[in-house]
C-alpha positions as CSV (number, residue, x, y, z in Angstrom):
1,M,-0.1,-0.1,0.2
2,S,1.1,3.6,-0.9
3,D,0.6,6.6,1.6
4,D,-2.5,7.7,-0.8
5,L,-4.9,6.2,1.7
6,I,-3.2,7.8,4.6
7,F,-3.0,11.4,3.0
8,R,-6.3,11.3,0.8
9,T,-7.8,14.8,0.8
10,P,-10.4,15.5,1.3
11,V,-10.2,13.8,4.3
12,P,-12.9,10.6,3.9
13,A,-15.9,11.1,6.7
14,R,-15.5,7.4,7.3
15,R,-12.9,4.5,6.5
16,S,-13.5,0.9,6.4
17,A,-12.5,-1.4,8.7
18,D,-10.0,-2.9,5.8
19,D,-8.9,0.8,5.2
20,W,-7.6,1.0,8.7
21,A,-6.2,-2.2,9.0
22,A,-4.1,-1.1,5.8
23,I,-3.2,2.2,7.5
24,V,-1.8,0.4,10.4
25,D,0.1,-1.9,8.5
26,R,1.6,0.9,6.6
27,L,2.5,3.1,9.6
28,A,3.7,0.1,11.8
29,G,5.9,-1.1,8.6
30,T,7.4,2.2,7.7
31,L,8.4,3.0,11.1
32,S,9.8,-0.6,11.9
33,D,12.0,0.2,8.4
34,A,12.9,3.7,9.6
35,L,13.9,2.6,13.0
36,G,15.7,-0.6,11.8
37,V,13.9,-2.8,14.2
38,P,11.2,-5.5,14.1
39,L,8.1,-4.2,15.4
40,R,4.6,-5.7,16.2
41,V,1.4,-4.1,16.4
42,E,0.1,-4.5,20.2
43,G,-3.4,-2.7,19.6
44,R,-5.1,0.1,18.0
45,D,-8.4,2.3,18.6
46,V,-10.0,4.0,15.9
47,V,-12.0,7.1,17.1
48,D,-15.2,8.6,15.2
49,D,-13.7,6.8,12.0
50,V,-11.5,9.6,11.6
51,A,-8.7,9.1,14.1
52,L,-6.3,6.5,14.9
53,T,-4.2,5.5,17.7
54,C,-2.0,2.3,17.5
55,R,0.3,0.8,19.9
56,V,3.9,-1.0,18.7
57,A,6.6,-2.7,20.3
58,T,10.2,-4.3,19.4
59,T,9.6,-7.9,19.1
60,S,12.7,-9.0,20.9
61,P,15.7,-7.2,22.6
62,V,18.5,-5.8,20.6
63,A,22.2,-5.0,21.2
64,G,22.8,-8.0,23.2
65,P,23.3,-7.5,26.9
66,L,22.0,-3.8,26.8
67,G,18.7,-5.3,26.0
68,I,17.4,-2.0,23.9
69,G,13.9,-2.1,23.1
70,L,11.1,0.2,22.4
71,T,7.8,0.8,22.4
72,A,5.4,3.4,20.5
73,T,2.2,5.1,20.0
74,I,1.4,6.1,16.5
75,G,-1.3,8.6,15.8
76,L,-3.3,9.7,12.9
77,E,-5.7,12.8,13.4
78,V,-6.8,15.3,11.1
79,I,-6.0,19.0,11.7
80,E,-7.5,21.7,10.1
81,R,-8.6,19.2,7.5
82,R,-5.2,17.7,7.0
83,P,-4.0,14.2,7.9
84,V,-1.3,14.3,10.5
85,V,0.6,11.4,11.9
86,N,3.1,11.1,14.5
87,A,4.8,8.4,16.6
88,F,6.0,9.1,20.2
89,V,8.9,6.7,20.7
90,F,9.7,5.3,24.4
91,L,13.4,3.6,24.7
92,F,14.4,0.8,27.1
93,A,17.6,-0.9,28.2
94,G,17.0,-3.5,30.2
95,G,13.4,-2.9,30.9
96,T,14.4,0.4,32.2
97,R,12.9,3.7,30.4
98,L,15.4,5.7,29.1
99,A,15.3,9.7,29.2
100,L,17.1,12.8,28.6
101,R,19.6,13.9,31.3
102,G,17.8,15.8,34.2
103,T,14.4,14.8,33.4
104,A,12.2,12.0,35.0
105,E,10.9,10.5,31.6
106,S,10.9,11.7,28.0
107,Y,10.2,10.4,24.6
108,A,11.2,10.8,21.0
109,E,8.6,12.4,18.8
110,L,8.7,11.6,15.0
111,V,6.4,13.0,12.2
112,Y,5.6,11.0,8.9
113,E,5.3,12.6,5.7
114,P,4.5,10.6,2.7
115,G,7.3,8.0,2.4
116,R,9.3,8.9,5.6
117,W,9.4,9.6,9.0
118,R,11.4,12.3,10.3
119,L,12.7,13.1,13.9
120,A,10.6,16.2,15.4
121,A,12.0,16.5,18.9
122,W,13.3,14.5,21.9
123,T,10.9,15.8,24.5
124,E,10.9,15.9,28.3
125,D,7.3,14.0,29.4
126,E,6.6,17.4,31.1
127,Y,2.8,16.8,32.0
128,G,3.4,12.9,32.9
129,E,1.5,11.7,29.8
130,F,3.4,8.8,29.5
131,T,4.5,7.9,33.1
132,G,4.8,4.1,33.9
133,R,4.8,3.4,30.1
134,P,5.3,-0.6,30.3
135,A,8.5,-2.0,28.7
136,P,8.4,-3.9,25.6
137,R,7.6,-7.7,26.4
């Protein structure tokens, strides 16, 4: 599948279950490719047939004894009548969540544009939205 289904404008008022499944597969697959690690989909929620939240995680740790893994929440929403896709990525080593120096918890925000993911920011979890995020299994 190409990105046409994701970035179609005008944005459809409703999408079919097959469309959502294809969108999840595309976003999880392209994020997996961009990060260079296999990811599995752990769940998804569709809101009002126009917005998506999808949870993914690494399938197994990498880097031997460091046990590096990640979880991410991918979101697709419509802002000003345009599809916007981002992912909040949480890194773990040996089951411990990694963070920026001087912060309790933080995450990387990536933005998806047709055909590519780009790093938007590495951000402190200032409001605790993602506190207690579980490590990948």
